[in-house]
C-alpha positions in Angstrom: 88.8 99.8 104.2 89.5 99.2 100.5 88.1 95.8 99.6 91.0 94.8 97.4 93.7 96.2 99.6 96.1 93.5 101.0 97.2 95.8 103.9 93.6 96.7 104.8 92.9 93.0 105.1 96.0 92.5 107.3 95.1 95.5 109.5 91.5 94.2 109.9 92.9 90.7 110.7 91.1 89.1 107.7 94.6 87.8 106.7 96.6 86.3 109.5 99.8 88.2 110.3 102.2 88.1 113.2 102.2 91.7 114.5 105.4 92.9 116.2 103.5 95.9 117.4 100.0 97.4 117.3 98.3 100.6 118.6 95.3 102.7 117.6 97.2 104.1 114.6 99.5 101.5 113.1 100.4 97.8 112.9 103.9 96.5 112.4 105.0 93.2 110.8 107.9 91.7 108.9 108.0 91.9 105.1 107.4 88.5 103.5 109.8 89.4 100.8 112.7 91.0 102.7 115.4 93.1 101.1 117.5 93.3 104.2 118.3 91.1 107.2 115.7 93.0 109.1 112.8 94.3 106.9 109.8 95.5 108.8 106.7 97.3 107.6 104.9 100.0 109.6 101.4 100.3 108.2 98.7 102.9 109.2 95.3 101.4 110.0 93.7 104.2 108.0 93.8 103.4 104.3 95.9 106.1 102.6 96.8 105.1 99.1 100.2 106.7 98.8 102.3 109.7 100.0 100.6 111.6 97.2 97.2 111.1 98.9 98.2 112.5 102.3 96.1 115.4 103.5 97.0 118.0 106.0 95.1 116.0 108.6 97.3 112.9 108.1 100.5 114.5 109.5 100.0 112.9 112.9 99.8 109.4 111.2 103.1 109.9 109.5 104.7 111.2 112.6 103.4 108.2 114.5 104.8 105.8 111.8 108.3 107.3 112.2 108.1 107.2 116.0 107.1 103.6 116.0 109.9 102.8 113.5 112.4 104.3 116.0 110.9 102.1 118.8 111.0 99.0 116.7 114.6 99.7 115.6 115.6 99.7 119.2 113.6 96.5 119.9 115.4 94.8 117.0 118.8 96.1 118.3 119.6 98.0 115.1 119.1 101.5 116.5 122.9 102.0 117.1 124.3 100.1 114.1 122.0 102.0 111.8 118.9 101.5 109.6 117.0 103.0 106.7 113.4 104.3 106.6 111.8 104.2 103.2 108.5 105.3 101.6 108.1 104.1 98.0 105.8 106.4 96.1 103.8 105.3 93.1 104.8 102.6 90.6 107.8 104.5 89.3 109.1 104.9 92.9 108.7 101.2 93.6 105.4 101.1 95.3 103.7 97.8 94.8 100.9 97.8 97.4 98.8 100.9 97.3 98.3 101.4 101.0 100.8 103.8 102.6 103.6 101.9 104.5 107.0 102.7 105.8 109.9 100.2 105.3 112.4 99.8 108.2 115.5 98.1 106.9 118.7 97.2 108.8 120.7 94.4 110.3 123.6 94.5 107.8 127.0 93.5 109.1 129.5 96.3 109.5 132.6 96.1 107.2 135.7 96.0 109.3 138.3 98.3 108.0 
């Protein structure tokens, strides 16, 4: 755990958070500053600073994050209407918290044409 890392503190339950899902690899919770009607974060329990810091051994973690995102999208009933998965990488790519996390965004109304 990184001592100053907000997500490490959430993962370790030093900061209270309402988990939508938890397993041995990831925790899932709603973003407190949502950019979509549904904005959920999938966060690995292992501290990995950014996509740039992934090692060959971390592939299973990323695969698990995506599999969990798919499961949560179904639970949130956005799997058929559509959703986005997004990794922000480094400051220039919009990363604000330097603990790898996957954004699940969806819930927009369909435009009727």
